C-alpha positions in Angstrom: -45.1 62.2 -18.2 -46.2 61.3 -14.5 -48.2 58.3 -16.3 -45.3 57.2 -18.0 -43.2 57.4 -14.8 -46.3 55.0 -12.6 -46.5 52.7 -15.6 -42.4 52.6 -15.0 -42.8 52.0 -11.3 -45.5 49.5 -11.4 -43.5 47.6 -14.1 -40.2 47.5 -11.8 -42.3 46.5 -8.3 -44.8 44.0 -9.8 -43.6 40.6 -8.2 -41.3 38.3 -10.3 -43.0 35.3 -12.3 -42.2 32.1 -9.9 -38.7 30.3 -11.0 -39.9 27.5 -13.9 -39.4 23.8 -11.8 -37.3 21.5 -12.8 -38.4 18.2 -14.6 -38.6 15.6 -12.2 -35.5 13.2 -13.3 -36.1 9.5 -13.4 -33.7 7.3 -11.6 -31.1 6.2 -13.9 -31.0 2.7 -15.3 -27.8 1.9 -12.8 -29.4 3.1 -9.9 -32.6 1.0 -10.3 -30.5 -2.1 -10.7 -28.3 -1.2 -7.5 -31.6 -1.1 -5.8 -33.1 -4.2 -7.1 -30.1 -5.7 -6.1 -30.1 -4.6 -2.6 -34.1 -5.3 -2.2 -33.0 -8.9 -3.5 -30.1 -9.6 -0.8 -32.1 -8.2 1.9 -35.2 -10.6 0.8 -32.9 -13.5 0.3 -31.5 -13.0 3.5 -34.9 -12.9 5.4 -36.5 -15.6 3.8 -33.3 -17.8 3.2 -31.3 -17.0 6.2 -28.7 -19.8 7.3 -29.1 -21.9 4.3 -26.6 -22.8 1.8 -23.8 -21.0 3.2 -20.8 -23.2 2.3 -19.3 -22.7 6.0 -16.4 -25.0 6.4 -15.0 -25.6 9.5 -11.1 -24.6 10.4 -9.9 -28.2 10.9 -11.8 -29.7 7.7 -10.5 -29.8 3.9 -11.9 -30.2 0.7 -10.5 -32.6 -1.6 -9.0 -29.8 -3.5 -7.0 -28.8 0.0 -6.0 -32.6 0.1 -4.8 -32.5 -3.5 -2.8 -29.4 -2.9 -1.4 -31.1 0.2 -0.4 -33.8 -2.4 1.1 -31.7 -4.5 3.4 -30.2 -2.0 4.5 -33.5 -0.9 5.1 -34.3 -4.2 7.5 -31.6 -4.9 9.2 -32.3 -1.6 10.1 -35.7 -2.7 11.0 -35.0 -6.5 12.6 -31.8 -6.1 16.0 -33.4 -6.7 15.2 -35.5 -9.8 12.7 -33.0 -11.6 14.2 -31.4 -14.6 12.5 -27.9 -14.0 13.7 -27.7 -10.1 17.2 -29.2 -11.4 17.6 -26.8 -14.1 15.8 -23.5 -13.3 14.4 -23.2 -10.0 17.2 -24.6 -7.9 20.0 -22.5 -9.9 18.0 -19.6 -9.5 17.2 -19.7 -5.6 21.3 -21.0 -5.3 21.9 -17.7 -7.2 19.8 -15.4 -5.1 20.8 -17.0 -2.1 24.8 -16.4 -3.1 23.7 -12.6 -3.5 21.6 -12.2 -0.4 24.4 -14.1 1.7 27.2 -11.8 0.1 25.2 -8.9 1.9 24.2 -10.8 5.0 27.8 -11.9 5.5 29.2 -8.4 4.9 27.1 -6.7 7.3 24.9 -8.9 9.6 26.6 -12.0 10.6 29.1 -15.0 8.9 28.7 -18.4 9.5 31.7 -19.2 10.9 33.9 -18.5 14.4 31.8 -16.0 16.6 29.2 -15.3 13.9 30.7 -11.7 13.3 30.4 -9.9 10.4 32.9 -9.0 7.6 32.2 -5.4 8.6 31.8 -4.7 12.4 29.0 -2.4 13.8 31.3 0.5 13.7 32.5 -0.1 10.0 28.7 -0.3 8.8 27.9 3.3 10.6 30.6 4.7 8.5 30.5 3.0 5.6 26.7 3.5 5.3 26.7 7.0 6.4 29.7 7.9 3.7 27.1 6.4 0.8 23.9 8.4 2.2 26.2 11.4 2.2 27.3 10.7 -1.4 24.1 10.2 -2.7 22.5 12.6 -0.6 23.7 15.0 2.1 25.0 15.6 5.4 21.6 15.7 7.0 20.7 12.3 5.8 24.4 11.1 6.3 23.8 12.1 9.9 20.5 10.3 10.2 21.6 7.3 8.8 24.5 7.2 11.5 22.1 8.0 14.6 19.8 5.3 13.4 22.2 2.3 13.1 23.2 3.5 16.5 19.8 3.6 18.4 19.5 0.1 16.6 22.7 -1.2 18.4 21.2 0.8 21.7 17.8 -1.0 21.1 19.7 -4.5 21.1 18.7 -5.3 17.4 21.7 -4.0 15.6 22.2 -7.6 14.0 18.2 -7.9 13.5 18.6 -4.7 11.8 21.4 -5.3 9.7 19.6 -8.6 8.3 16.9 -6.6 7.5 19.0 -4.1 5.6 20.8 -6.7 3.5 17.8 -8.5 2.2 16.3 -5.0 1.5 19.7 -4.2 -0.5 19.4 -7.4 -2.2 16.1 -6.9 -3.3 16.3 -3.5 -4.6 19.4 -4.4 -6.3 17.8 -7.1 -8.3 14.8 -5.3 -8.8 16.5 -2.3 -10.3 18.5 -4.7 -12.7 15.0 -6.1 -13.6 12.8 -3.2 -13.4 14.9 -0.5 -15.1 15.7 -2.2 -18.5 11.6 -3.1 -18.7 11.1 0.2 -18.1 12.8 1.7 -20.6 11.7 -0.6 -23.2 8.0 0.4 -22.0 8.5 4.1 -22.5 10.7 3.7 -26.0 8.0 0.8 -27.5 4.5 1.3 -26.9 3.6 -2.3 -27.7 5.7 -3.6 -24.9 3.7 -1.0 -22.6 0.7 -2.6 -23.7 2.0 -5.9 -23.0 3.4 -5.5 -19.4 0.8 -3.1 -18.2 -2.0 -5.6 -17.2 1.1 -7.8 -15.6 2.1 -4.6 -13.4 -1.7 -4.1 -12.4 -2.0 -7.8 -11.4 1.1 -8.0 -9.4 0.0 -4.7 -7.6 -3.9 -5.9 -7.0 -2.3 -9.0 -5.0 -2.1 -8.4 -1.5 1.6 -9.5 -0.2 0.5 -12.7 1.7 -0.2 -14.1 -1.5 3.4 -14.2 -2.7 4.6 -16.6 -0.1 2.7 -19.8 -0.2 3.9 -20.8 -3.7 7.2 -19.2 -3.3 7.5 -21.3 -0.3 6.9 -23.9 -2.1 8.8 -23.6 -5.3 12.0 -22.4 -3.6 11.8 -23.3 0.2 11.7 -21.0 3.0 14.6 -19.0 3.8 16.2 -15.6 2.2 16.1 -16.3 -1.2 12.0 -16.9 -1.3 11.9 -13.8 0.8 13.9 -11.8 -1.6 12.1 -13.6 -4.8 8.9 -12.5 -3.3 10.3 -8.8 -2.3 11.1 -8.5 -6.3 7.8 -9.3 -7.5 6.2 -6.8 -5.0 8.5 -3.8 -5.3 9.3 -4.3 -9.0 5.9 -2.2 -10.5 6.7 1.5 -9.2 10.0 1.7 -10.7 8.9 0.0 -14.1 5.9 2.4 -13.9 7.8 5.6 -13.2 11.0 4.9 -15.7 8.5 3.9 -18.5 6.6 7.3 -17.6 9.8 9.4 -17.2 11.1 8.5 -20.6 7.5 8.9 -22.3 6.9 12.5 -20.6 9.8 14.0 -22.5 8.4 16.7 -25.0 7.9 15.7 -28.6 9.9 18.5 -29.8 12.9 18.2 -27.7 12.9 14.2 -29.4 12.6 16.0 -32.6 15.2 17.9 -32.3 17.7 15.2 -31.2 16.5 13.3 -34.5 17.0 16.1 -36.8 21.1 16.2 -35.6 21.2 12.7 -36.6 21.5 10.7 -33.3 20.1 7.2 -33.2 17.9 5.4 -30.8 20.3 4.2 -28.6 22.3 7.5 -28.3 18.8 9.5 -28.0 18.0 7.1 -24.8 21.7 7.5 -23.3 22.0 11.2 -24.1 18.4 12.9 -23.7 15.9 10.6 -22.4 18.0 9.3 -19.5 19.3 12.2 -18.0 16.0 14.0 -18.5 14.1 11.4 -16.7 16.6 10.7 -14.1 14.8 12.3 -11.6 11.4 10.5 -12.2 14.0 7.1 -12.4 15.4 8.0 -8.8 11.7 8.3 -7.5 10.9 4.6 -8.9 13.9 3.5 -6.9 12.5 5.3 -3.5 9.1 3.7 -4.2 10.9 0.5 -4.9 12.5 1.0 -1.6 9.9 1.1 0.6 7.7 -1.6 -0.9 11.0 -4.3 -0.4 11.1 -3.0 3.3 7.3 -3.6 3.7 7.5 -7.2 2.1 10.7 -8.5 3.4 9.2 -8.0 7.4 6.0 -9.5 6.1 8.5 -12.4 4.6 9.6 -13.3 8.2 6.5 -16.0 8.0 8.6 -18.1 5.5 11.7 -17.5 7.5 13.3 -14.4 6.6 15.7 -13.1 9.2 15.7 -9.7 10.4 13.4 -7.7 12.3 10.3 -9.0 11.2 10.9 -12.1 12.9 11.3 -10.8 16.1 7.7 -8.7 15.4 6.0 -12.2 14.4 7.6 -13.6 17.5 6.1 -10.8 19.7 2.4 -10.5 18.1 2.0 -14.2 18.2 3.0 -14.3 21.9 0.8 -11.2 22.4 4.4 -9.4 23.8 3.6 -5.9 23.0 6.9 -4.4 24.4 8.8 -6.4 21.8 6.6 -5.6 19.5 6.9 -2.0 19.6 10.7 -2.3 20.1 11.2 -3.9 17.0 8.5 -2.0 15.2 9.9 1.4 16.2 13.2 0.1 14.4 11.2 -1.2 11.4 9.9 2.7 11.1 13.1 4.0 11.7 14.4 2.1 9.0 11.9 3.1 6.8 12.1 6.7 7.7 16.1 6.6 6.9 16.0 4.6 3.4 12.9 7.4 2.4 15.0 10.3 3.3 18.2 9.1 1.5 16.4 8.0 -1.7 14.6 11.3 -1.6 17.7 13.3 -1.3 19.3 11.2 -4.1 15.9 12.5 -6.2 16.4 16.3 -5.4 20.2 15.7 -6.3 19.0 14.2 -9.3 16.7 17.2 -10.2 17.9 19.6 -13.4 19.5 22.4 -11.8 19.8 21.0 -8.5 24.2 22.0 -8.7 23.2 25.7 -9.0 21.5 25.7 -5.6 23.8 23.9 -3.4 25.6 25.7 -0.7 29.0 24.3 -1.5 30.9 24.3 -4.5 31.7 20.8 -6.6 35.4 21.2 -5.4 34.6 21.5 -1.9 32.2 18.7 -1.8 34.9 16.5 -3.4 37.3 17.3 -1.1 34.7 16.7 1.6 34.0 13.0 0.2 37.4 12.1 0.1 38.3 13.0 3.6 35.2 11.3 4.5 35.7 8.3 2.8 39.2 8.2 4.2 37.4 8.0 7.6 34.9 5.4 6.7 37.5 3.1 5.6 39.5 3.7 9.0 36.3 2.9 11.1 35.9 -0.3 8.5 39.3 -1.5 9.5 38.9 -1.1 13.2 35.6 -3.0 13.0 37.7 -5.9 11.3 40.4 -6.2 13.7 38.9 -4.9 17.3 36.4 -6.9 18.8 34.6 -3.7 20.7 34.1 -2.1 17.0 32.8 -5.4 15.6 30.0 -6.4 18.1 27.9 -3.6 19.3 29.0 -3.4 22.8 26.4 -5.3 25.2 26.6 -2.8 28.3 24.9 -0.5 26.0 21.9 -2.3 25.3 18.7 -0.3 26.4 16.4 -2.9 24.8 15.3 -4.2 27.9 14.2 -1.1 29.4 12.5 -0.1 26.3 10.6 -3.3 26.5 9.8 -3.2 30.1 8.5 0.2 29.7 6.4 -0.5 27.0 4.6 -3.7 28.3 4.1 -1.8 31.9 2.3 1.2 29.5 0.4 -1.2 27.9 -0.7 -3.1 31.0 -1.9 0.3 32.6 -3.6 1.5 29.5 -5.3 -2.0 29.3 -6.3 -2.0 32.6 -7.3 2.0 33.3 -8.8 2.4 29.9 -10.8 -1.2 29.4 -14.1 0.6 30.4 -13.6 3.0 27.0 -11.6 1.0 25.3 -13.4 -3.0 25.8 -16.6 -0.8 25.6 -15.9 0.8 22.2 -14.6 -2.5 20.9 -17.5 -4.6 22.0 -20.1 -1.9 21.0 -18.5 -1.5 17.3 -18.5 -5.3 17.2 -21.7 -6.3 18.2 -23.4 -3.2 16.5 -21.6 -3.0 13.4 -19.2 -5.8 12.7 -21.1 -8.8 13.5 -24.5 -7.9 11.9 -23.0 -7.2 8.9 -20.6 -10.2 8.6 -23.8 -12.4 9.4 -25.8 -10.7 6.5 -22.6 -12.1 4.1 -22.2 -15.4 5.6 -25.3 -16.5 6.5 -26.8 -15.2 3.4 -27.3 -18.5 0.6 -24.2 -18.3 -1.7 -26.3 -18.3 -4.8 -28.3 -14.9 -3.8 -24.9 -13.0 -3.2 -23.5 -14.4 -6.3 -26.3 -12.7 -7.9 -26.8 -9.8 -5.8 -23.0 -9.0 -6.9 -23.5 -9.9 -10.6 -26.0 -7.2 -10.8 -24.5 -4.8 -9.3 -21.5 -5.4 -11.6 -23.5 -5.0 -14.5 -24.5 -1.8 -13.2 -21.5 -0.3 -13.0 -19.8 -1.7 -16.2 -22.0 -3.8 -18.2 -22.0 -7.5 -19.3 -18.1 -8.1 -19.3 -17.8 -6.8 -15.8 -20.5 -9.2 -14.7 -18.9 -12.0 -16.2 -15.4 -11.3 -14.7 -17.2 -10.9 -11.0 -19.2 -14.0 -11.6 -15.9 -16.1 -12.5 -13.9 -14.8 -9.8 -17.1 -15.9 -7.1 -17.2 -19.2 -9.1 -13.7 -19.8 -8.4 -13.7 -18.7 -4.9 -16.7 -21.5 -4.2 -14.8 -24.0 -6.0 -11.7 -23.1 -3.6 -14.1 -24.2 -1.1 -13.4 -20.9 1.1 -16.6 -18.9 0.4 -17.8 -18.6 4.3 -13.9 -17.2 5.0 -14.1 -15.0 2.0 -17.5 -13.1 3.2 -15.8 -12.9 6.7 -12.7 -11.0 5.0 -15.1 -9.3 2.8 -17.0 -8.1 5.6 -14.1 -6.9 7.6 -12.5 -4.9 4.3 -16.1 -3.4 3.6 -16.7 -2.2 7.1 -13.1 -0.8 7.2 -13.4 0.7 3.7 -16.4 2.8 4.9 -14.5 4.1 7.6 -11.5 5.0 5.5 -13.7 6.8 3.0 -15.3 8.5 5.9 -11.9 10.1 7.0 -10.9 10.2 3.2 -13.9 13.0 2.7 -13.4 14.9 5.7 -9.6 15.3 6.0 -9.5 15.1 1.8 -11.5 18.2 1.7 -9.9 20.1 4.3 -6.8 19.8 2.5 -8.2 20.5 -0.6 -10.0 23.3 0.3 -6.8 25.0 2.4 -3.2 25.1 1.2 -2.3 25.6 5.0 -4.1 22.4 6.3 -2.3 20.6 3.4 1.2 21.5 4.2 0.3 20.3 7.6 -1.4 16.9 7.0 0.5 15.8 4.1 4.3 15.3 5.8 2.0 12.8 8.1 0.1 11.4 5.9 3.6 11.0 3.6 5.3 9.3 7.0 2.3 7.0 7.6 3.0 5.6 3.9 6.4 4.5 4.4 5.8 2.5 7.4 5.3 -1.4 6.9 2.2 -3.2 7.4 3.1 -4.9 10.5 3.8 -1.8 12.4 0.2 -0.4 12.5 -0.7 -3.9 14.4 1.5 -3.2 17.1 -0.1 0.0 19.1 -3.2 -1.2 18.4 -2.9 -4.8 20.1 -1.7 -2.9 23.0 -5.0 -0.8 23.6 -7.7 -3.3 22.2 -5.9 -6.9 22.6 -5.6 -9.6 19.7 -9.3 -9.5 18.2 -10.5 -9.2 14.5 -11.5 -5.6 15.4 -7.8 -4.4 16.2 -6.9 -5.7 12.6 -9.7 -3.6 11.0 -8.4 -0.5 13.3 -5.0 -0.9 11.7 -6.4 -1.5 8.5 -8.4 1.8 8.7 -4.9 3.4 9.7 -2.7 1.8 6.9 -5.0 2.7 4.4 -6.7 5.9 5.2 -3.6 8.3 4.2 -3.6 7.0 0.7 -7.4 7.7 0.4 -7.1 11.2 1.9 -4.7 12.6 -0.4 -6.3 11.1 -3.8 -9.6 12.8 -2.3 -7.6 16.2 -1.6 -6.0 16.0 -5.1 -9.5 15.6 -6.5 -10.7 18.6 -4.8 -7.9 21.0 -5.3 -7.9 20.0 -9.0 -11.5 21.8 -9.3 -11.2 24.8 -11.1 -11.4 28.0 -8.8 -13.8 29.8 -11.2 -16.2 27.3 -10.5 -15.9 27.4 -7.0 -16.2 31.4 -7.0 -19.1 31.3 -9.1 -20.9 29.2 -6.7 -19.9 31.4 -3.5 -21.0 34.5 -5.6 -24.5 32.9 -6.4 -25.0 33.0 -2.3 -23.8 29.1 -1.7 -22.5 28.5 1.8 -19.3 26.5 2.3 -21.1 23.4 3.4 -23.2 23.8 -0.4 -20.2 24.5 -2.1 -18.9 21.2 -1.0 -21.5 18.9 -1.0 -23.3 20.5 -4.2 -20.2 21.6 -6.2 -16.7 20.1 -5.2 -17.9 16.7 -3.9 -19.9 16.0 -7.4 -17.4 16.9 -9.5 -14.6 15.1 -7.7 -16.4 11.9 -8.1 -13.9 10.2 -9.9 -11.2 10.5 -7.3 -13.6 9.5 -4.8 -14.1 6.1 -6.6 -10.2 6.1 -7.2 -9.6 6.8 -3.4 -12.1 3.7 -2.9 -10.4 1.5 -5.3 -7.1 2.4 -3.4 -8.5 2.1 0.1 -10.2 -1.2 -0.7 -6.6 -3.0 -1.9 -5.0 -1.2 1.1 -7.7 -2.7 3.7 -7.9 -6.0 2.5 -3.7 -6.6 2.2 -3.8 -5.1 6.2 -7.3 -7.5 6.9 -5.2 -10.3 6.0 -2.0 -9.5 7.9 -4.6 -9.2 10.9 -4.6 -12.7 11.2 -1.3 -12.5 13.2 -3.7 -10.6 15.8 -6.8 -12.9 16.2 -8.7 -11.9 12.6 -10.1 -14.6 11.0 -11.1 -15.5 7.3 -8.7 -15.9 4.6 -5.5 -14.2 6.3 -5.9 -17.2 9.0 -6.3 -19.5 6.5 -3.0 -18.4 5.1 -1.0 -18.1 8.2 -2.4 -21.9 9.4 -1.0 -22.8 6.2 2.7 -21.7 7.1 2.6 -23.2 10.6 1.0 -26.6 9.8 1.7 -28.9 6.9 -1.6 -30.6 7.3 -3.1 -27.2 6.2 -0.6 -26.1 3.5 -3.1 -27.0 0.7 -5.9 -24.9 2.6 -3.6 -22.1 3.1 -2.9 -22.1 -0.6 -6.3 -22.2 -1.9 -7.1 -19.3 0.7 -4.2 -17.0 -1.2 -5.7 -17.6 -4.3 -9.0 -16.7 -3.2 -7.6 -13.2 -1.9 -6.4 -12.9 -5.4 -9.7 -13.4 -6.9 -11.3 -11.5 -4.0 -9.4 -8.6 -4.7 -9.6 -8.9 -8.5 -13.4 -8.4 -8.3 -13.0 -5.7 -5.7 -10.6 -3.8 -8.3 -12.2 -4.4 -11.1 -15.8 -3.2 -9.5 -14.2 0.3 -8.2 -12.6 0.6 -11.1 -15.7 0.6 -13.1 -17.2 3.0 -10.6 -14.6 4.9 -11.2 -15.0 5.1 -14.8 -18.8 6.0 -14.8 -19.3 9.4 -16.4 -20.3 12.0 -14.6 -23.8 13.7 -14.6 -23.6 17.2 -15.2 -24.9 19.6 -12.6 -28.2 21.0 -12.8 -27.9 24.9 -13.4 -29.7 26.6 -10.4 -30.2 29.7 -12.4 -33.8 31.3 -12.5 -35.4 33.2 -15.1 -34.5 37.0 -15.2 -37.2 39.5 -15.1 -36.5 42.4 -17.6 -37.8 45.8 -16.8 -39.9 47.3 -20.0 -38.0 50.3 -21.5 -39.5 53.5 -20.7 
C-alpha cells in the first residue's frame, strides 16, 4: 500500500510538461503589401524629394480653371434665354424663394415700411412656444420662449429669426421629398437599392461642395441656401423612414394581409403608425443637419446668424463670433429638444405615462392658443411688441466681455498656447505635410493603389486610382495633399480619443451615462461653432482648424467605439478575467481585437467629419482645398479654381470613405487560444 502511495505522490508532484509553442504565424499578404507600400513611399521621398510635386501657386490657374471661369460667364450671359434655365431652374428657384420669403416675411422682416415682420417678436415667441407645447411638452415650450428672449437680449433676434425661417423652409421641403421616398424605399426593395448609393454619395460629400455649383445654377441668396440644405438634410429622414417601415415584424404584416387589407391600407393603418417614432427621429436628424447647413450657406449670401459668424471670423472679431455662435448653439439645442420630445410622444404607450389626462391637455392647449394669438395680435399692433426693445440689448456687453477675455487669454497663456501650437506644427504637421506634398505624385499614386489593393482588392485599387487621376486632372494635387495631411493627423488624434473614452464608456455604464449626454450635445452643434473658441486661444492658423476638426469629429468616433466595446459578449470577457488576465490584457487582447470592425467604422466616420471641418477651417487660416473654395466665392476670377477644388474634395472624400469601409469589412482573425495542455494525474 505504501508503494502505491509513493507512486501516486511522485505522479502528482512531478513537473508538468512544457506548453507547446504556438507555431510562428507568417505575416498575411495584406500586411506584406502595406509594409511594401510604406517602404516604397519612404524610399521615393528620400530619393526623389521635391520633384514632380505638381505644385500650383494660389494665384495661378490651369486651362481647366479658365474653362470653368468661361462657363460661369456663359451661364451669366445666357441665363435669361436658355430653355433649361427658363423652364426648369428659374421656376424652381422662384418657387423655393416664394416659400422662403413667406416665412422670412412672417418671422424676420418684410421688404416694406420699417422692415418689420408680419408677426413681431412677442407674437413669434408666443406662437413658437405654443407649437413646442403642442408637439412636445411644457418644458420644451418654456425652453423655446427663453431661447428666443435671449436672442433679443443678445441683439440678434432678427438674425436668429432669419436663420429659423430658412431652417423651417428647408425642413418642410425635405419632409415633402424625403418621407415619400423613404416610404417607397421601405415598401419596395428595388427602390431602396437604387437610392441607397445616392444617399451614400450625398452624405459623403463635405458641406462646402454643394455651394459653388448651386450658386452657379440658382445664384446666391436664400433659394440656393435652401436647396443646398435640402440636399444635405434629406438622407437621414429617407433612411430612417425606410428603416421604420422595414423593421415591422413579418408576422404582423402577415396578420394584416390575412384580414384582406390592400397595400395602401396596410401602409396607412399599420406600417406608418408603427414606424411613427422612427420617422420623427429622422425629422430630428434632418432638422439638425438643416441648421448646420443653413449657417454654412452664409458663404452664398444666406441671411441670418451664419452671416454674422462669417464676418466675425474674417475680421478675427472673437467677441462677435462667440455672441453669434452662442445663438446658433442655443437654437440647435432648442430644435433638438423639441423634436426629441415629439419623438417620445410618438412612442407606443407614451400616453399611459403622461401625468395629465388627455382632456386636461386639450383644455391647456386651448387656453395657451388663445394667449398665443393675443400675443400675435399685440405684436401686429404695438411697436414695442413688434421690434425687440433696443434698451434691453446686452449684445455689446457680451461682445466686449468675450473680446477682453480672449485678449487676456492670448496675452497671459501665450507661453502655453503658442508653444503648444508651434511644437505640434513644427514637430508633426510640417514634417507629415512635407512627406505628402514633396513626394512625387506618381510615387504616392502607386503607394495608395497598393494600400487599396491590400484592403479591398483590384476593384478598390481601380476606384482609388481613378479618384487620384481626377484630382491630378483638376490641377490641385498639392492642395489636396495639404488637406489630406491635416485630415489624417486630426483623424489619428480622433481615434486615440475614441479608443480612450470609447473603451471607458463600453466598460462602465456609469461613465457612459456621464459622457453620452455631452457627446450628444456636441453632435448637435453646427461646424461653424467649433472654430470660435479655438480662434480665441490659438489665433487664425491651420492648427486652429485641425483642433476644431478633432473636437467636431471626436463624439461620433467615441460613441461608435463605445457601442462596439459594449456589444462584446460578457461571457467572453468573464472567461478572460477568470483565466487571470489583467484589465489591460482584457482590453488589448480581447475587447479591442473583437471590436475591430467598430474601430474601422469609427475611423471612417471620423475621417468624413474631419474632412468636412478642415475644409470649413479655411475661414480661420487653413490652406489647401478649403482656401481654394472660399477664394472662389470671394473672387470671380478664381471661381473656376474654387469649383475644381470642390470636385477635388468630393473625390478625396470618396477615396477615404471607400478605403476605410474596406478596412471595416475585412474579416477579423480568430484570437489564438491561450490554453495550455492539461496534465492528468494517473489513476491509483
